[in-house]
Every structure is written in structure tokens, then in C-alpha cells.
C-alpha positions in Angstrom: -136.6 -121.7 10.4 -133.7 -123.9 9.6 -135.6 -126.9 10.8 -138.7 -126.0 8.8 -136.6 -125.5 5.7 -134.9 -128.9 6.3 -138.2 -130.8 6.6 -139.7 -129.0 3.6 -136.6 -129.7 1.5 -136.1 -126.0 0.8 -132.6 -124.3 0.6 -131.6 -120.7 0.6 -130.9 -121.0 -3.1 -134.6 -121.5 -3.8 -135.2 -117.9 -2.6 -138.4 -118.7 -0.8 -139.5 -116.2 1.9 -139.8 -117.3 5.5 -143.4 -116.1 5.6 -144.4 -118.6 2.8 -142.6 -121.4 4.5 -144.4 -120.7 7.8 -147.7 -120.6 5.9 -147.0 -123.9 4.2 -146.1 -125.6 7.5 -149.0 -123.8 9.3 -146.5 -122.3 11.8 -146.7 -118.8 13.0 -143.7 -116.7 14.2 -143.0 -116.7 17.9 -143.6 -112.9 18.1 -147.1 -113.3 16.7 -148.0 -115.9 19.2 -146.8 -113.8 22.1 -148.7 -110.8 20.8 -151.9 -112.9 20.5 -151.5 -114.2 24.1 -150.9 -110.7 25.4 -154.0 -109.2 23.7 -156.1 -112.1 24.8 -155.2 -111.4 28.4 -155.7 -107.7 28.0 -159.1 -108.3 26.4 -160.1 -110.6 29.3 -159.1 -107.9 31.8 -161.1 -105.2 30.0 -164.2 -107.3 30.2 -164.0 -107.4 34.0 -165.7 -105.0 36.4 -164.0 -101.6 36.9 -163.1 -102.6 40.5 -161.2 -105.7 39.4 -157.7 -105.5 40.8 -156.1 -106.5 37.5 -157.9 -103.7 35.6 -156.9 -101.2 38.4 -153.3 -102.2 38.2 -153.1 -101.4 34.5 -153.7 -97.7 35.3 -151.6 -97.7 38.4 -148.7 -95.1 38.4 -145.9 -94.9 40.9 -145.2 -91.3 42.1 -142.0 -89.6 41.0 -139.6 -90.4 38.3 -138.6 -93.9 37.3 -135.2 -94.9 38.6 -132.4 -95.1 36.0 -131.7 -98.5 34.5 -135.3 -99.6 34.4 -137.1 -100.4 31.1 -138.3 -97.3 29.3 -141.4 -99.0 27.9 -144.2 -100.2 30.2 -146.6 -103.0 29.7 -149.4 -100.7 28.4 -147.0 -99.2 25.9 -146.4 -102.7 24.4 -150.2 -103.5 24.4 -150.9 -100.3 22.5 -148.4 -101.2 19.9 -149.9 -104.7 19.6 -153.4 -103.2 19.1 -152.0 -101.0 16.3 -150.4 -104.0 14.6 -153.6 -106.2 14.6 -156.0 -103.3 14.0 -158.1 -103.3 17.2 -159.0 -100.5 19.6 -160.1 -100.2 23.2 -163.6 -99.1 23.9 -164.0 -98.2 27.6 -167.5 -98.0 29.1 -168.3 -95.9 32.1 -170.2 -98.7 33.8 -167.7 -101.5 32.9 -169.9 -104.3 31.7 -172.5 -103.4 29.0 -174.8 -106.3 29.0 -172.4 -108.8 27.5 -171.0 -106.6 24.7 -167.2 -106.6 24.4 -165.5 -103.4 25.6 -162.9 -103.6 22.8 -163.6 -104.8 19.3 -162.0 -105.0 15.9 -162.3 -102.0 13.6 -165.2 -102.0 11.2 -167.0 -104.5 13.4 -170.5 -103.7 12.2 -169.6 -104.3 8.6 -167.9 -107.5 9.5 -170.9 -108.6 11.5 -173.2 -108.1 8.5 -170.8 -109.9 6.2 -170.4 -112.9 8.5 -174.0 -113.4 9.2 -174.6 -115.6 6.2 -171.3 -117.3 6.6 -172.2 -118.3 10.2 -175.4 -119.9 9.1 -173.7 -121.7 6.3 -170.9 -123.0 8.5 -173.4 -124.3 11.0 -175.5 -125.9 8.4 -172.7 -127.6 6.6 -171.1 -128.7 9.9 -174.4 -130.4 10.7 -174.4 -132.1 7.3 -170.9 -133.4 7.7 -171.6 -134.6 11.2 -174.6 -136.5 10.1 -172.8 -138.1 7.1 -169.8 -139.1 9.3 -172.1 -140.6 11.8 -173.7 -142.8 9.1 -170.5 -144.0 7.4 -166.9 -143.3 8.3 -164.8 -143.9 5.2 -161.5 -143.4 6.9 -160.0 -141.1 4.2 -156.7 -139.6 5.3 -157.5 -136.3 3.7 -160.3 -134.5 2.0 -160.8 -131.0 0.5 -164.2 -129.4 0.0 -164.9 -126.5 -2.2 -168.2 -124.6 -2.7 -169.2 -121.6 -4.8 -172.5 -119.7 -4.7 -173.5 -117.6 -7.8 -170.0 -117.8 -9.2 -168.2 -116.7 -6.0 -166.2 -119.2 -3.9 -167.6 -119.2 -0.3 -166.0 -122.2 1.3 -162.7 -124.0 0.5 -161.3 -126.1 3.3 -158.9 -129.0 3.7 -159.3 -131.7 6.4 -156.8 -134.3 7.3 -153.5 -135.1 5.6 -152.4 -135.1 2.0 -149.3 -137.0 3.1 -149.7 -139.2 6.1 -146.0 -140.2 6.5 -144.8 -136.6 6.5 -147.8 -135.1 8.2 -148.5 -132.7 5.4 -152.0 -131.3 6.0 -154.6 -130.9 3.2 -155.3 -127.4 2.0 -157.3 -125.8 -0.9 -154.1 -125.9 -2.9 -153.7 -129.7 -2.6 -153.7 -131.4 -5.9 -155.6 -134.7 -6.2 -156.3 -137.2 -8.8 -159.7 -136.2 -10.2 -160.2 -139.5 -11.9 -163.4 -139.6 -14.1 -164.1 -135.9 -13.7 -161.6 -135.7 -16.6 -164.5 -136.9 -18.8 -166.6 -133.6 -18.4 -163.4 -131.7 -19.2 -162.9 -133.7 -22.3 -166.5 -133.3 -23.5 -166.2 -129.5 -23.0 -163.2 -129.4 -25.2 -164.9 -131.6 -27.8 -167.9 -129.3 -27.8 -165.6 -126.3 -28.3 -164.1 -128.0 -31.4 -167.6 -128.7 -32.7 -168.5 -125.0 -32.4 -165.4 -124.1 -34.3 -166.4 -126.5 -37.1 -163.4 -128.8 -36.7 -165.2 -131.8 -35.3 -168.3 -133.6 -36.5 -169.9 -135.4 -33.6 -172.0 -137.6 -35.9 -169.2 -138.7 -38.2 -167.5 -142.0 -38.0 -164.4 -142.2 -35.9 -162.5 -143.7 -38.8 -162.8 -140.3 -40.6 -160.3 -138.9 -38.1 -158.5 -142.1 -36.9 -158.3 -144.4 -39.9 -156.0 -146.8 -38.0 -158.8 -147.7 -35.7 -160.3 -150.9 -37.3 -163.8 -151.1 -38.7 -166.0 -152.7 -36.1 -168.6 -155.4 -36.6 -171.4 -156.7 -34.4 -173.3 -159.9 -35.2 -171.4 -160.1 -38.6 -172.5 -156.6 -39.7 -170.4 -153.4 -40.0 -171.4 -150.8 -37.4 -170.5 -147.1 -37.0 -169.1 -145.5 -33.9 -169.4 -141.7 -33.6 -167.9 -139.2 -31.1 -171.4 -138.5 -29.8 -171.9 -142.1 -28.9 -168.6 -142.2 -27.1 -169.5 -139.0 -25.1 -172.7 -140.8 -23.9 -171.1 -144.2 -23.4 -173.2 -145.8 -26.1 -170.3 -146.9 -28.3 -170.2 -150.5 -27.2 -166.5 -150.4 -26.6 -165.4 -152.3 -23.5 -164.3 -150.8 -20.2 -161.6 -152.7 -18.3 -163.2 -156.1 -18.5 -162.7 -158.0 -21.7 -165.2 -160.9 -21.1 -168.6 -159.8 -22.5 -170.4 -162.4 -20.4 -168.9 -161.0 -17.1 -169.8 -157.5 -18.2 -173.4 -158.4 -18.8 -173.7 -160.3 -15.5 -172.2 -157.3 -13.7 -174.7 -154.9 -15.3 -177.6 -157.2 -14.3 -176.4 -157.3 -10.8 -176.1 -153.5 -10.7 -179.7 -153.1 -11.9 -181.0 -155.5 -9.2 -179.2 -153.4 -6.5 -180.7 -150.2 -7.9 -184.2 -151.6 -7.8 -184.2 -152.5 -4.1 -187.6 -151.1 -2.8 -187.3 -148.4 -0.1 -189.8 -146.2 1.6 -187.9 -143.1 2.4 -185.1 -141.4 0.4 -183.1 -140.6 3.5 -183.1 -144.2 4.7 -182.1 -145.3 1.2 -179.1 -142.9 1.2 -178.1 -144.0 4.7 -178.3 -147.7 3.6 -176.3 -147.2 0.5 -173.6 -145.4 2.3 -173.2 -148.2 4.7 -173.1 -150.8 2.0 -169.8 -151.0 0.1 -171.6 -152.4 -2.9 -174.2 -149.6 -3.1 -175.3 -147.7 -6.2 -174.0 -144.3 -5.0 -170.6 -144.9 -3.5 -169.2 -146.4 -6.7 -170.1 -146.5 -10.3 -171.3 -149.8 -11.9 -168.5 -152.4 -12.3 -166.4 -150.5 -9.8 -165.3 -153.6 -7.9 -164.3 -155.1 -11.2 -162.3 -152.0 -12.1 -160.1 -152.3 -9.0 -159.6 -156.0 -9.7 -158.6 -155.4 -13.3 -155.0 -155.6 -14.4 -155.4 -152.7 -16.8 -156.4 -150.4 -13.9 -152.9 -150.7 -12.5 -150.9 -150.2 -15.7 -147.3 -149.0 -15.2 -146.4 -148.6 -18.9 -146.0 -145.1 -20.3 -147.7 -144.4 -23.6 -146.1 -141.7 -25.7 -149.4 -140.7 -27.5 -153.1 -141.3 -27.3 -152.9 -143.2 -30.6 -150.4 -145.6 -29.1 -152.8 -146.2 -26.2 -155.5 -147.5 -28.7 -153.5 -150.7 -29.0 -154.9 -151.8 -25.6 -158.4 -152.3 -26.9 -158.8 -151.5 -30.6 -158.7 -155.2 -31.7 -161.2 -156.4 -29.1 -164.8 -157.1 -30.0 -167.7 -154.8 -29.1 -169.8 -155.7 -26.1 -173.0 -154.2 -27.5 -174.2 -152.8 -30.8 -173.2 -149.0 -30.9 -176.1 -146.7 -30.0 -178.3 -149.3 -28.3 -177.0 -149.9 -24.8 -175.2 -147.8 -22.2 -171.8 -149.2 -21.2 -169.5 -147.0 -19.1 -166.1 -147.0 -20.9 -162.9 -145.1 -20.1 -161.2 -146.7 -23.1 -163.8 -145.2 -25.4 -162.8 -141.8 -24.2 -159.2 -142.6 -25.2 -160.5 -143.1 -28.7 -162.3 -139.8 -28.4 -159.1 -138.1 -27.5 -157.4 -139.5 -30.6 -160.3 -138.1 -32.7 -160.0 -134.7 -31.1 -156.3 -134.7 -31.6 -156.7 -135.3 -35.4 -159.6 -132.8 -35.7 -157.7 -130.0 -33.9 -154.4 -130.7 -35.7 -152.4 -130.6 -32.4 -151.7 -133.1 -29.6 -154.5 -133.8 -27.2 -152.6 -132.6 -24.1 -151.8 -129.3 -25.9 -155.4 -128.9 -26.7 -156.5 -129.5 -23.1 -153.9 -127.3 -21.6 -155.0 -124.5 -23.9 -158.5 -124.9 -22.6 -157.3 -124.9 -19.0 -155.4 -121.6 -19.7 -158.5 -120.0 -21.1 -160.6 -121.1 -18.1 -157.9 -119.9 -15.6 -157.4 -123.5 -14.4 -153.7 -123.0 -13.7 -153.5 -125.9 -11.2 -154.9 -128.6 -13.5 -152.3 -130.7 -15.2 -151.9 -134.3 -16.6 -150.6 -136.6 -14.0 -147.1 -137.3 -15.0 -144.8 -139.0 -12.6 -141.5 -137.4 -13.6 -142.2 -133.6 -13.1 -142.1 -132.1 -9.6 -145.7 -131.0 -8.9 -146.0 -128.9 -5.8 -148.9 -129.8 -3.3 -149.4 -133.2 -5.0 -151.2 -135.5 -2.6 -150.2 -139.1 -1.9 -152.8 -141.9 -2.6 -154.0 -144.5 -0.2 -156.3 -147.6 0.1 -157.3 -150.2 2.6 -155.5 -153.6 2.5 -157.2 -156.9 3.3 -156.7 -156.3 7.1 -158.4 -152.9 6.9 -155.3 -150.8 7.3 -154.5 -147.7 5.4 -151.5 -148.4 3.1 -149.9 -146.6 0.1 -151.3 -147.3 -3.3 -149.1 -149.0 -5.9 -147.4 -146.9 -8.7 -149.6 -146.4 -11.8 -149.1 -144.5 -15.0 -152.3 -142.9 -16.4 -150.9 -141.9 -19.8 -153.2 -144.5 -21.4 -156.4 -142.6 -20.3 -155.7 -138.9 -20.2 -159.2 -138.1 -21.5 -161.1 -140.5 -19.2 -159.2 -140.1 -15.9 -155.6 -138.8 -16.1 -155.6 -135.3 -14.5 -154.6 -133.7 -11.3 -156.5 -130.6 -10.1 -157.6 -128.6 -7.1 -161.1 -127.8 -5.8 -160.5 -124.1 -6.9 -159.9 -125.1 -10.5 -162.9 -127.4 -10.6 -165.1 -124.7 -9.2 -163.9 -122.4 -12.0 -164.8 -125.1 -14.6 -168.2 -125.7 -13.0 -169.1 -122.0 -13.0 -167.9 -121.6 -16.6 -170.3 -124.3 -17.7 -173.1 -122.9 -15.5 -172.6 -119.5 -17.0 -172.7 -120.8 -20.5 -175.9 -122.7 -19.7 -177.7 -119.7 -18.2 -176.4 -116.7 -20.2 -178.6 -115.5 -23.0 -177.5 -113.9 -26.3 -179.7 -110.9 -25.6 -178.3 -110.1 -22.1 -175.6 -107.8 -23.4 -172.9 -109.4 -21.3 -169.8 -111.4 -22.1 -170.4 -114.7 -23.9 -169.8 -118.0 -22.2 -167.0 -120.4 -22.8 -169.6 -122.5 -24.8 -172.7 -121.3 -26.6 -175.9 -121.6 -24.6 -177.3 -124.3 -27.0 -174.1 -126.2 -26.8 -174.2 -126.3 -23.0 -177.8 -127.4 -23.1 -176.9 -130.2 -25.5 -174.1 -131.4 -23.1 -176.7 -131.6 -20.3 -179.5 -133.2 -22.4 -179.6 -136.9 -21.3 -179.8 -139.8 -23.7 -183.0 -141.9 -23.4 -180.9 -145.1 -23.8 -178.6 -144.7 -20.8 -180.9 -146.5 -18.3 -180.4 -146.4 -14.6 -177.0 -145.2 -13.2 -175.2 -145.0 -9.9 -177.2 -141.8 -9.1 -180.8 -142.1 -8.2 -183.0 -140.8 -11.1 -179.9 -140.0 -13.1 -179.4 -140.3 -16.8 -176.1 -139.9 -18.7 -175.8 -137.0 -21.1 -172.5 -136.1 -22.8 -169.9 -136.5 -20.1 -172.4 -135.6 -17.3 -174.9 -137.4 -15.1 -178.1 -135.4 -15.3 -181.0 -135.5 -12.8 -184.0 -133.8 -14.4 -186.6 -131.8 -12.4 -189.8 -133.7 -11.8 -192.4 -134.9 -9.4 -194.4 -138.2 -9.9 -197.2 -137.6 -7.4 -198.8 -134.7 -5.6 -197.4 -133.8 -2.2 -194.6 -136.2 -2.7 -190.9 -136.0 -3.3 -189.7 -133.4 -5.7 -186.5 -133.7 -7.8 -184.2 -130.7 -8.3 -182.4 -130.4 -11.6 -178.7 -130.9 -11.2 -175.7 -132.4 -13.0 -172.7 -134.1 -11.6 -169.9 -136.6 -12.2 -168.0 -138.8 -9.8 -164.5 -140.2 -10.1 -162.8 -143.3 -8.8 -159.1 -143.9 -9.3 -156.3 -145.8 -7.7 -156.1 -144.1 -4.3 -158.5 -141.3 -5.0 -162.2 -140.4 -5.1 -163.9 -137.2 -6.4 -167.2 -135.6 -7.2 -168.2 -132.4 -9.0 -171.9 -131.3 -8.7 -173.7 -128.3 -10.2 -177.0 -127.2 -8.8 -178.6 -124.5 -11.0 -180.8 -121.9 -9.3 -184.6 -122.3 -9.8 -185.2 -118.6 -9.4 -184.2 -117.9 -13.0 -187.1 -120.0 -14.3 -189.6 -119.0 -11.7 -189.0 -115.2 -11.9 -188.9 -114.6 -15.6 -189.6 -110.8 -15.3 -186.5 -110.2 -13.2 -182.9 -109.9 -14.4 -180.2 -112.2 -13.0 -176.5 -112.2 -13.4 -175.2 -115.6 -14.4 -174.1 -117.9 -13.0 -176.9 -118.5 -10.5 -176.5 -121.7 -8.5 -174.3 -123.7 -6.3 -171.2 -125.7 -7.4 -169.7 -128.3 -5.0 -166.6 -130.4 -5.4 -165.0 -132.8 -3.0 -161.6 -134.5 -3.5 -160.0 -137.1 -1.4 -156.9 -139.3 -1.4 -158.7 -142.6 -0.6 -160.3 -144.9 -3.1 -163.8 -146.4 -2.9 -165.3 -143.4 -1.1 -168.9 -142.4 -1.8 -169.3 -138.7 -2.2 -172.4 -138.0 -4.3 -174.9 -137.8 -1.5 -172.6 -135.7 0.6 -172.1 -133.2 -2.2 -175.8 -133.0 -2.8 -176.6 -132.4 0.8 -174.0 -129.6 1.0 -175.3 -128.1 -2.2 -178.9 -128.1 -0.8 -177.7 -126.4 2.4 -176.0 -123.6 0.5 -178.9 -123.2 -1.8 -181.2 -122.7 1.3 -178.7 -120.0 2.5 -179.0 -118.1 -0.8 -182.7 -117.2 0.0 -181.9 -115.6 3.3 
């Protein structure tokens, strides 16, 4: 224990129990390991034929009294105590073997077997999905954590690999990653809440709340930028690239890549995962993002209003409301608008929302505080080796990509929105975090967003939406789902919500919201494509729901 405490940097003054330290280091006590080995051997012997010498020796008794000085407890006495500790019992059959059934089983086995039947199918299905994905494209991420919930209940949360390669700290469901642009759906949910409270007008000019933001012009004419335009990336404000010509060339190149003709969807997904410049693995202009100097800012900004100085005097790339242009800087302007509308700092506003949602492990990524279970961040250098990412300060983009979170918290957020989207005012149940119509508005795509990095996707208000549809008979069908990916320095992420179709097909029946599958994947490696993997996992769990 002293060695474990030394490596974890924990002293006796911290008053942390040994059990917690063992669990953090994934180390069990020596006594537990001996007990497990002893019971494994005993169970192996009990499965043998009744004439087996080892089984006969367990019941062998020497005649007479035991000599003095010998141990008072025998081996079977210790085994019986072990079985009481772990909660198992011995079931002896008269004929020895019973057709392959185990002669000793855990208590309440039948109930456990029924409970695990669905989990076994799910684990097998998801394992096959992960194997197929890994065989197509190995991204080399040091660590990844996957979280899945079905109908509001978490059913799978697992960490794979390392959160810290140098210190060999394994990933776990408690590991906190940079969620990157998944911060945008969090911000739009808070903005929608302010709109419901009557504090924010989404169609008003941003100068109404932030007068220090200059009046913008395009082609010599004054134009109006509204919060609703920002939430749908229609404001015309630049992203990380300042040169308008380079931005337009990059957008044209992305459109050409999206329109590559393919015959089968599976082949298209496999091809895009192999190609580092594909439409799914990264958002448009992603390569340019990682080449931008602003992406690696190390300066700390004391407020979101101060962060406006980075771009407020730059010209617009497009006329507001006409052309889709993904912009993280625009969400910084949105955070300033929300701050003035709420009458409190933006971080206080968001932390209050996280408290209401129960997202206790979601915090702004500040470098000074000690944040337990924080993951390190990695990327590939020019030689293809995994190296540490440079230091960055994300205080200039809290709203667009500045938070740390866990898969558990993101599942809570996804289920809260799914509940708000599906619950009805006449159901007689608790209301959602947002009103049903507000949630519907958040997931209503804009017709001017064009083609995105997700096949058939349109951008709504902080979400990429794929609408249900089918172009031709007996051909591919599209399921309705919403998602958002994230790409940051040394991190990639995705959050996907797949609502259930049964609520629309069986209108006469009553359902308890939320109904559907929520999937989130977080990793500590940049430039990792996760959208198709998340969709495959969601489809597998959705199939298991009907069993």
C-alpha cells in the first residue's frame, strides 16, 4: 500500500481509504486473490466425477483425534468461509456430472441469468462492431471511453487503453476528456433556456446585448447578426482562418469530397475512415484548424468579452443568414450575448445548468486547478509517433470548445434533451429541462446549411440532424438521429442521440420518455473519426431493444 500511495501521490493526511486506492490502481488485496484461486480450484474439483481422487480426498477423515499442535482449521473449513464471503453455495448432485451444469453456482443464479441475457447479446454485438471498425482503420488512440444508455438507463460504460501513457494510468468511465465542440450543444441548450425565461431574444441584433461589438458591413451595407444565426453557423463570422479566399477554396474542396459517387454505404464509410481527409472523420476545414496559430493559443482571457478582441474587427466571410460557415469564434460572441442577457458571468450560467442536470463532472478546462481523473492529450508527429500535445489555454472559446467532461455526464445531457423532445404536456409526468417545442426547434435543421461532414446531415441549432427519409422504394432508409462531433488539441469526441421509432409507430400505446439510444465516445487523440462508429453502436443497441 505504501508503494501504491507513493505512485498515486497520496499521503496519510489526505485520509483516503486503502480500498479506494486499490480500485483506482486496479489492484486487489492479496487475500482476495488467494480466495479467488482457492474457490476456482474447489469449483474445478466439484465438477469432476465422484470417483475423482481429488474430490474423494476433500471428504477424507483420519480416524481418531487430531494430534496436539496441528492447525485447528482444515482446508474445507477455509473453503466454506470463502463461499460465505463471496456469496456462493455448493450444490452436490448424486450422479456427479449433470449434463454440463455447474454443481455449484452463485446465489440467485436464475434471476442473474435473465438479467444478463440481453447484456450478453449486446456485448457480443458491440464487440463485433468494434472489431470490424478496428480492422478497417486503426487510429492509434492511446485511450478511449465509450458510454451507451438505452431508454434513459446507462447500460455500457467502459474505458479502453490509457488516460496517461507515461504513468500507465488506465482509462475508466470517470476519466475526464476534452469534449471540444460538443460544448456547442451545451451552449445552445443554455441559450434556449434563457429564451424560455424571456431573458434572451434569439432574433434580436447582438449589439442589443453587446454594444461593444462593432456594427458589421458586407458589400458596403450594414447587416444584422442574431443569436439564432450564430447557433446555426449562419452569422458569416470567420472561424480560425482569416483569409476569405482560403476559406472559400476549402469549402469548395470539402464539397467535392462529399460528392464522390459511391455504390454502397458500407463501402463509402470504410473508404472515408481510411482516408484522413474524409468527410466523416473530421469537420470541414479541420486540417486548416490544426495548422492555425489561434488553435494553439496560450494566452488566458479573463472574460468572454475580452476574447472578442480576437475577431471582432475582422470582416465577415459571407453575408449573415445566407451561407453556412462553421465558426467557433461566433459562439464566443454568443456567450457574451448570453452573459449580458442573464446578468451573470457565462461560466456561472453554465455551471448552474450543469448542476441542474446532475453533470457534476463537467467543468471548464482551466490549467491551474487540480482536476482528478483528467486525461493527458496526444497527437502524432511527422514521423508517426505518439507525442504529447503542446500546452493550450481554451479560455477564448468556452462556449465553442472549452469543457472537460465524462461519458456519464454526456449521457445525462443527451437523455435530458431526449426526454424534453419526447415528453408531452398531457402525459402527467415531470416536465423536461426544456419545453417540447423548444427541443423540437433545436433539432429543426436550417435549409441553408448545405452538406456537412455527416452524410445526409443538416445543421440545426448546435446539432447536426439527419432526418428520416427514403428516396426510392426498397432502397436505403434513413433513421432520424442527431449528433455532434468534437476536435480539439489532443482530443476527439462524439455525442449521438438515436430516438426510438416506436413512439411514432405505436401511437395508441403509452411510453415512458426517454425512448432511444444515446452514445458518446471520448478519446485523447486528435483527428480521430468517431461518427460512423457511434452510429453503428447505436444501431446495435437499438436492435437489442426489440428483443
